[in-house]
C-alpha positions as CSV (number, residue, x, y, z in Angstrom):
1,X,97.9,118.7,96.1
2,X,99.8,116.6,93.7
3,X,103.3,117.2,95.1
4,X,105.5,114.2,94.4
5,X,107.9,113.1,97.2
6,X,110.6,110.6,97.5
7,X,109.8,106.8,97.8
8,X,110.0,104.9,101.0
9,X,113.4,103.3,101.8
10,X,114.1,99.7,102.8
11,X,115.2,99.1,106.4
12,X,118.9,99.3,107.1
13,X,120.7,95.9,107.3
14,X,122.6,94.7,110.3
15,X,126.3,95.5,110.7
16,X,128.9,92.8,111.4
17,X,132.7,92.8,111.9
18,X,135.1,93.9,109.1
19,X,137.1,91.4,107.1
20,X,140.8,91.1,107.8
21,X,141.3,90.8,104.1
22,X,140.6,94.5,103.5
23,X,144.3,95.2,103.4
24,X,144.4,93.3,100.1
25,X,141.7,95.4,98.4
26,X,142.8,97.5,95.4
27,X,145.0,96.0,92.7
28,X,144.4,96.0,89.0
29,X,141.2,97.4,87.4
30,X,139.6,96.3,84.1
31,X,137.0,97.9,81.9
32,X,134.2,99.5,83.9
33,X,136.4,99.7,87.1
34,X,137.9,102.8,88.6
35,X,141.5,102.0,89.3
36,X,142.6,102.6,92.8
37,X,145.2,105.3,93.4
38,X,148.3,105.4,95.6
39,X,148.2,104.4,99.3
40,X,147.6,107.9,100.4
41,X,144.7,108.7,98.0
42,X,143.0,105.5,96.9
43,X,139.7,105.9,95.0
44,X,137.1,103.2,95.6
45,X,136.6,100.5,93.0
46,X,133.2,101.2,91.4
47,X,131.3,98.4,89.8
48,X,128.1,99.1,87.8
49,X,125.3,96.7,88.3
50,X,122.5,96.4,85.7
51,X,119.1,96.0,87.3
52,X,115.9,95.5,85.3
53,X,113.7,96.5,88.2
54,X,112.6,100.1,88.3
55,X,114.1,100.7,91.7
56,X,117.1,99.4,93.6
57,X,115.4,98.1,96.8
58,X,116.2,94.4,96.2
59,X,119.9,95.2,95.7
60,X,120.5,98.0,98.2
61,X,121.4,95.7,101.0
62,X,123.9,93.9,98.8
63,X,125.5,97.2,97.9
64,X,125.7,98.3,101.5
65,X,127.3,95.0,102.5
66,X,129.9,95.5,99.8
67,X,130.7,99.0,101.0
68,X,130.8,97.9,104.6
69,X,132.9,94.8,104.1
70,X,135.4,96.8,102.0
71,X,135.5,99.8,104.4
72,X,134.5,101.9,101.5
73,X,137.1,100.6,99.1
74,X,134.4,99.1,96.8
75,X,131.1,100.6,95.7
76,X,128.2,99.2,93.7
77,X,126.6,101.6,91.3
78,X,123.1,100.2,90.7
79,X,121.6,101.1,87.3
80,X,117.8,100.5,87.6
81,X,115.2,100.1,84.8
82,X,117.7,98.3,82.5
83,X,115.8,97.5,79.3
84,X,112.5,98.2,81.2
85,X,109.3,97.5,79.2
86,X,111.1,95.0,76.9
87,X,109.5,91.6,76.8
88,X,112.8,89.7,77.0
89,X,114.5,92.4,79.2
90,X,116.5,89.8,81.2
91,X,117.9,88.1,78.2
92,X,119.0,91.5,76.9
93,X,120.5,92.4,80.3
94,X,122.5,89.2,80.5
95,X,123.8,89.9,77.0
96,X,124.8,93.4,78.0
97,X,126.9,92.2,80.9
98,X,128.6,89.7,78.6
99,X,129.3,92.5,76.2
100,X,130.9,94.6,78.9
101,X,128.2,97.3,79.1
102,X,127.9,96.7,82.8
103,X,130.3,95.0,85.3
104,X,127.6,93.1,87.2
105,X,124.0,92.1,86.6
106,X,120.9,90.8,88.4
107,X,118.5,88.5,86.6
108,X,115.7,86.3,87.8
109,X,116.6,82.6,88.1
110,X,113.8,81.6,85.7
111,X,115.3,83.8,82.9
112,X,118.5,81.8,82.5
113,X,117.1,78.9,80.5
114,X,116.4,81.4,77.7
115,X,120.2,81.8,77.3
116,X,121.0,78.1,77.6
117,X,121.7,77.9,81.3
118,X,119.5,75.2,82.8
119,X,121.1,74.9,86.2
120,X,118.5,77.1,88.0
121,X,115.4,75.4,86.7
122,X,114.8,73.5,89.9
123,X,114.3,76.8,91.8
124,X,111.2,77.5,89.7
125,X,109.7,74.0,89.5
126,X,106.0,74.5,90.0
127,X,104.7,74.4,93.6
128,X,108.1,73.1,94.9
129,X,109.4,76.1,96.9
130,X,106.3,77.3,98.7
131,X,107.6,79.3,101.6
132,X,110.3,82.0,102.4
133,X,111.7,79.7,105.0
134,X,112.3,77.0,102.5
135,X,113.8,79.4,100.0
136,X,116.2,80.7,102.6
137,X,117.3,77.1,103.4
138,X,117.9,76.4,99.7
139,X,119.8,79.6,99.2
140,X,122.2,78.8,102.1
141,X,122.8,75.2,100.8
142,X,125.7,73.9,98.6
143,X,123.1,73.5,95.8
144,X,123.4,77.3,95.0
145,X,127.2,77.1,94.4
146,X,126.7,74.2,92.1
147,X,124.0,76.0,90.2
148,X,126.1,79.1,89.7
149,X,128.8,77.0,87.9
150,X,126.3,76.9,85.0
151,X,127.2,80.5,84.0
152,X,130.8,79.7,83.1
153,X,130.1,78.5,79.5
154,X,128.7,82.0,78.8
155,X,131.9,83.7,80.1
156,X,130.1,84.9,83.2
157,X,130.8,84.2,86.9
158,X,128.0,83.6,89.4
159,X,128.3,85.6,92.6
160,X,125.3,84.5,94.6
161,X,121.5,84.3,94.7
162,X,119.3,86.6,96.7
163,X,115.7,85.7,97.8
164,X,112.8,86.8,95.7
165,X,109.0,87.0,96.2
166,X,106.6,84.1,95.8
167,X,104.6,84.4,92.6
168,X,100.9,83.7,92.7
169,X,98.1,83.3,90.1
170,X,96.1,86.5,89.5
171,X,92.8,85.8,87.7
172,X,91.6,88.5,85.4
173,X,88.6,86.9,83.6
174,X,87.9,84.4,86.4
175,X,89.4,82.9,89.6
176,X,92.3,80.5,89.2
177,X,91.9,77.9,91.9
178,X,92.0,74.5,90.0
179,X,93.4,73.2,86.7
180,X,90.2,73.6,84.8
181,X,90.1,77.3,85.6
182,X,93.2,77.8,83.5
183,X,91.9,76.0,80.4
184,X,91.7,78.1,77.3
185,X,93.1,81.3,78.9
186,X,96.0,83.4,77.8
187,X,98.2,83.6,80.9
188,X,101.0,86.2,81.2
189,X,104.3,84.9,82.4
190,X,107.6,86.8,82.9
191,X,110.2,85.3,80.7
192,X,110.2,81.8,82.2
193,X,110.3,78.6,80.2
194,X,109.3,76.6,83.3
195,X,106.3,78.9,83.8
196,X,105.4,78.5,80.1
197,X,105.5,74.7,80.4
198,X,103.4,74.9,83.6
199,X,100.7,76.9,81.9
200,X,100.6,74.6,78.9
201,X,100.2,71.6,81.4
202,X,97.2,73.5,82.7
203,X,95.8,73.8,79.2
204,X,96.5,77.6,79.1
205,X,98.5,79.6,76.5
206,X,101.5,81.3,78.0
207,X,102.3,84.9,76.9
208,X,105.4,86.7,77.9
209,X,104.8,90.2,79.1
210,X,107.4,92.8,80.2
211,X,107.9,94.5,83.5
212,X,105.1,96.9,84.2
213,X,103.5,95.9,80.9
214,X,99.7,96.2,80.4
215,X,97.6,93.0,80.8
216,X,95.0,93.7,78.2
217,X,93.8,90.6,76.5
218,X,95.1,88.2,79.2
219,X,92.9,85.9,81.3
220,X,95.4,86.0,84.1
221,X,99.1,86.5,85.1
222,X,101.6,85.0,87.5
223,X,102.9,87.8,89.7
224,X,104.1,88.6,93.2
225,X,101.9,90.6,95.5
226,X,104.2,93.7,95.5
227,X,104.2,93.6,91.7
228,X,100.4,93.5,91.7
229,X,100.3,96.5,94.0
230,X,102.9,98.6,92.3
231,X,101.7,97.8,88.8
232,X,98.1,98.4,89.9
233,X,97.2,95.0,88.3
234,X,94.3,94.8,90.7
235,X,92.5,97.2,88.5
236,X,92.2,94.4,85.9
237,X,92.8,91.3,87.9
238,X,90.3,90.8,90.7
239,X,91.0,87.2,91.9
240,X,94.3,86.4,93.7
241,X,94.6,82.7,94.8
242,X,96.5,83.6,98.0
243,X,97.4,80.1,99.2
244,X,99.0,79.0,95.9
245,X,102.7,79.8,95.6
246,X,103.7,78.9,92.1
247,X,107.4,79.5,92.5
248,X,109.7,82.2,93.9
249,X,111.6,84.7,91.9
250,X,115.2,84.7,93.3
251,X,117.7,87.1,91.8
252,X,121.0,85.7,90.4
253,X,123.9,88.1,90.8
254,X,126.7,87.7,88.3
255,X,129.7,89.3,86.8
256,X,131.3,89.4,83.4
257,X,134.4,87.2,83.1
258,X,136.6,90.2,82.3
259,X,135.4,92.2,85.4
260,X,135.9,89.1,87.6
261,X,139.4,88.6,86.3
262,X,140.3,92.2,87.1
263,X,139.3,91.8,90.8
264,X,141.7,90.6,93.5
265,X,140.8,87.5,95.5
266,X,139.8,89.7,98.5
267,X,137.4,91.7,96.3
268,X,135.8,88.6,95.0
269,X,135.4,87.2,98.5
270,X,133.7,90.5,99.5
271,X,131.2,90.3,96.7
272,X,130.2,86.7,97.6
273,X,130.1,87.4,101.3
274,X,128.0,90.4,100.7
275,X,125.3,88.2,99.2
276,X,125.5,85.7,102.1
277,X,125.4,88.6,104.6
278,X,122.3,90.0,103.0
279,X,120.2,86.9,102.9
280,X,118.3,87.2,106.2
281,X,117.7,91.0,105.8
282,X,116.5,90.5,102.2
283,X,114.1,87.7,103.1
284,X,112.7,89.9,105.9
285,X,112.4,92.8,103.4
286,X,110.6,90.6,100.9
287,X,108.2,89.4,103.6
288,X,107.7,93.0,104.9
289,X,106.9,94.3,101.4
290,X,104.4,91.5,100.8
291,X,102.7,92.3,104.1
292,X,102.6,96.1,103.4
293,X,101.4,95.7,99.9
294,X,98.7,93.2,100.9
295,X,97.4,95.9,103.3
296,X,97.4,98.5,100.5
297,X,95.5,96.1,98.2
298,X,93.0,95.3,101.0
299,X,92.5,99.0,101.6
300,X,91.9,99.6,97.9
301,X,89.1,97.0,98.1
302,X,89.4,95.9,94.4
303,X,91.1,92.5,94.8
304,X,89.6,89.3,96.3
305,X,92.0,87.1,98.2
306,X,90.8,83.5,97.4
307,X,91.7,80.2,98.9
308,X,92.2,77.0,96.8
309,X,90.8,73.9,98.6
310,X,92.9,70.9,99.5
311,X,91.3,69.1,96.5
312,X,92.2,72.0,94.2
313,X,95.8,72.0,95.4
314,X,96.1,68.2,94.9
315,X,94.7,68.6,91.4
316,X,97.2,71.4,90.6
317,X,100.1,69.2,91.8
318,X,98.9,66.3,89.6
319,X,98.3,68.5,86.6
320,X,101.9,69.9,86.6
321,X,103.6,66.5,86.8
322,X,104.4,66.6,83.1
323,X,106.6,69.6,83.8
324,X,108.5,67.6,86.4
325,X,108.9,64.7,83.9
326,X,110.4,67.2,81.5
327,X,112.7,68.9,84.0
328,X,114.0,65.5,85.4
329,X,115.2,64.3,82.0
330,X,118.3,66.3,83.0
331,X,120.1,64.4,85.7
332,X,121.5,67.5,87.3
333,X,118.0,69.2,87.6
334,X,116.5,66.0,88.9
335,X,119.2,65.9,91.6
336,X,118.5,69.5,92.6
337,X,114.8,68.9,92.8
338,X,115.2,65.9,95.0
339,X,117.6,67.9,97.3
340,X,115.0,70.7,97.6
341,X,112.3,68.1,98.3
342,X,114.4,66.8,101.2
343,X,115.0,70.3,102.5
344,X,111.3,70.9,102.5
345,X,110.7,68.3,105.3
346,X,109.5,70.0,108.4
347,X,108.8,73.4,106.7
348,X,105.2,74.4,106.3
349,X,103.9,76.3,103.3
350,X,103.8,80.1,103.6
351,X,100.6,81.3,105.4
352,X,98.2,82.7,102.8
353,X,98.1,86.5,102.8
354,X,94.7,88.2,103.1
355,X,92.7,91.0,104.4
356,X,91.9,89.2,107.7
357,X,95.5,89.7,108.8
358,X,95.5,93.4,108.0
359,X,95.1,95.4,111.2
360,X,92.7,98.3,111.3
361,X,94.8,101.5,111.0
362,X,93.5,103.8,113.7
363,X,90.5,103.7,115.9
364,X,90.7,106.9,117.9
365,X,88.9,110.1,117.0
366,X,91.1,113.2,116.8
367,X,90.7,117.0,116.9
368,X,90.6,117.3,113.1
369,X,88.0,114.6,112.4
370,X,85.2,115.8,110.2
371,X,84.6,117.1,106.7
372,X,86.5,120.2,105.4
373,X,85.9,122.0,102.1
374,X,87.5,125.0,100.4
375,X,87.9,126.3,96.9
376,X,91.0,127.9,95.3
377,X,91.6,129.3,91.9
378,X,94.7,129.4,89.7
379,X,95.2,133.1,90.7
380,X,95.1,132.1,94.4
381,X,97.7,129.5,93.8
382,X,99.9,131.8,91.8
383,X,99.8,134.4,94.7
384,X,101.4,131.9,97.1
385,X,105.2,132.3,97.7
386,X,107.4,129.8,95.9
387,X,104.9,128.7,93.4
388,X,106.2,128.3,89.8
389,X,104.4,128.2,86.6
390,X,104.8,124.5,86.5
391,X,102.6,124.2,89.6
392,X,99.7,126.0,88.0
393,X,98.0,123.0,86.6
394,X,94.3,122.0,86.8
395,X,95.0,119.3,89.4
396,X,96.2,121.9,91.9
397,X,93.2,124.1,92.3
398,X,89.4,123.9,92.4
399,X,87.1,122.6,95.1
400,X,88.8,120.4,97.7
401,X,86.8,118.2,100.0
402,X,88.7,116.5,102.9
403,X,87.3,113.8,105.1
404,X,89.4,112.9,108.2
405,X,88.3,109.9,110.2
406,X,90.1,108.2,113.1
407,X,93.6,108.4,111.6
408,X,92.6,108.0,108.0
409,X,91.9,110.7,105.3
410,X,90.5,110.9,101.9
411,X,90.0,113.9,99.6
412,X,88.8,114.8,96.2
413,X,89.7,117.9,94.1
414,X,87.7,119.0,91.1
415,X,87.2,121.7,88.5
416,X,86.0,121.7,84.9
417,X,89.2,120.1,83.7
418,X,90.4,117.8,86.5
419,X,89.0,115.6,89.2
420,X,91.4,113.8,91.4
421,X,91.4,111.8,94.6
422,X,93.8,110.5,97.2
423,X,93.6,108.7,100.5
424,X,95.9,107.4,103.3
425,X,96.7,107.7,106.9
426,X,97.0,110.8,109.0
427,X,98.5,111.6,112.4
428,X,98.1,114.6,114.7
429,X,100.9,115.1,117.2
430,X,100.8,118.4,119.0
431,X,100.7,121.1,116.3
432,X,102.0,118.7,113.6
433,X,99.6,117.2,111.1
434,X,101.0,114.5,108.7
435,X,99.5,112.6,105.8
436,X,101.0,109.4,104.3
437,X,99.4,108.8,100.9
438,X,98.3,105.2,100.2
439,X,97.2,105.9,96.7
440,X,95.9,108.6,94.3
441,X,94.3,108.9,90.9
442,X,91.5,110.4,89.0
443,X,91.1,112.7,85.9
444,X,94.5,114.4,85.6
445,X,95.2,116.1,82.2
446,X,98.7,116.9,83.4
447,X,99.3,113.6,85.2
448,X,99.7,115.4,88.5
449,X,98.1,112.9,91.0
450,X,99.3,111.9,94.4
451,X,101.5,108.9,94.5
452,X,101.7,106.2,97.2
453,X,104.4,106.8,99.8
454,X,104.2,110.6,99.6
455,X,104.5,112.1,103.1
456,X,103.1,115.7,103.7
457,X,103.7,117.6,107.0
458,X,102.1,120.8,108.2
459,X,101.6,122.8,111.4
460,X,98.0,123.5,112.1
461,X,95.7,125.8,114.1
462,X,91.9,125.6,114.5
463,X,89.7,128.6,115.4
464,X,85.9,128.7,115.3
465,X,85.7,125.8,112.8
466,X,88.4,127.2,110.5
467,X,91.5,125.0,110.0
468,X,94.7,126.8,108.9
469,X,97.8,124.9,107.7
470,X,101.3,126.2,107.7
471,X,104.5,124.9,106.1
472,X,107.1,123.0,108.1
473,X,110.7,123.8,107.3
474,X,112.6,120.9,105.8
475,X,109.3,118.9,105.1
476,X,107.0,118.6,102.1
477,X,104.1,121.0,102.7
478,X,102.3,121.4,99.3
479,X,101.1,124.8,98.5
480,X,97.5,124.0,97.4
481,X,96.7,123.2,101.1
482,X,98.0,126.5,102.3
483,X,96.1,128.9,100.0
484,X,93.0,129.4,102.2
485,X,91.7,128.3,105.6
486,X,89.5,125.2,105.5
487,X,85.9,125.5,106.9
488,X,84.6,122.4,108.6
489,X,81.3,121.7,106.9
490,X,80.5,118.6,109.1
491,X,81.7,117.3,112.4
492,X,80.7,113.8,111.3
493,X,83.2,112.2,108.9
494,X,81.4,110.7,105.8
495,X,82.5,109.7,102.3
496,X,79.2,111.0,100.9
497,X,80.7,114.5,100.8
498,X,83.4,113.5,98.4
499,X,83.1,114.0,94.7
500,X,80.7,111.6,92.9
501,X,82.6,112.3,89.7
502,X,86.0,110.9,91.0
503,X,85.5,109.1,94.3
504,X,88.4,107.3,96.0
505,X,88.2,103.5,96.1
506,X,85.9,101.7,98.5
507,X,87.6,101.1,101.8
508,X,89.7,104.3,101.7
509,X,88.0,105.4,105.0
510,X,87.1,103.3,108.0
511,X,83.7,101.6,107.9
């Protein structure tokens, strides 16, 4: 069943009026730019954007805004996974843009101190920006334009700052509620000198770890909820202090000086206005991702969402005061911190995420509820039309057991070599049967397990307890499901029928 589909896209951003300045677009092009042609056949100006994240979601809205505002005369080519898995990946990315290996770049605000730019440190002061509403207010304020000027000594030009997720403490060896919980632990931080100073103030030892890096040997990490979900850090870290927002992780968009000099004034305005135009949509997207990934973590049932008491929060604020003393030695940073503190007036901290807010996914029984089981062989799979040799792997045949229960499904597949599982949500609309995978895993010698976000669609018919599935044109209808009819072995859904060798996580099915 391990048929990998495309990831889920971000929502489309709102559309506004076109700029009158579009008539000025074009002009000279420098290294990395595609020079526009004559008035009758102008090619778009293409700017490469180095992005350390493994996907382009955070920057897609910006890219769309640039294309919209320029009426297609400018295009952003996002290059994801830039220096992925390196510990100092953002330092390397900044250096690559300076060297002309990319026209534009995106780096977290906390990474800039590593290259001598201290103007963004106030954005990452511990426990200061504790809500998305406050982050949005700060990013729309004149403070950001002042901070961006700090890039000029490096020969770079700041374009704008996009909102980022709030980072929280994830305990691996124990919960991290109060300062004494951190004492003596090695805490993973993501290339941030402010985060390092914060962990030392809490008597912990900071350890830089790269994007998607393993957390073996660490007592905890600072990470956003979506990062915990996507990196599956809940397998090791079981204690998320949900009401502690350490700092946000906004993205600084910047250009090499040479690229910026080659752009016309109208093109520069478009880049900056694209950031401003994407702020609301990106804040909503970050919030939506946090909510969706919280729900996935809750359904996995591995992570505990904890709450620090008011006394714990007061103790944390007191413990990190040495970090503020250090930051405020710089008059500029002190000024920014005081401005952000003033902006915080009247804005409440972000509500703590947790499983209590996750709605139950479906509650109505359907015509396919029950337990289904069938067995296929490699020969059965090979006989199906369209199956290639690459599909004949142990994860794609054997005994399948499906449990369908009130809009949720879970299945296990096993043979002597492989034993895999997956679970998610299912819908039956007329003769259409769809599954949206929440997660998958198990014993997979070829690595062929279902991935979250995969959507499978079939037509179905049921006759005398035998379910037959058929492919849907234009949809993903994986062949292993089509090999044989499925007998219903129980009308009562129950996880007890699933493999004991590789069961899905607790909470995969309704209670």
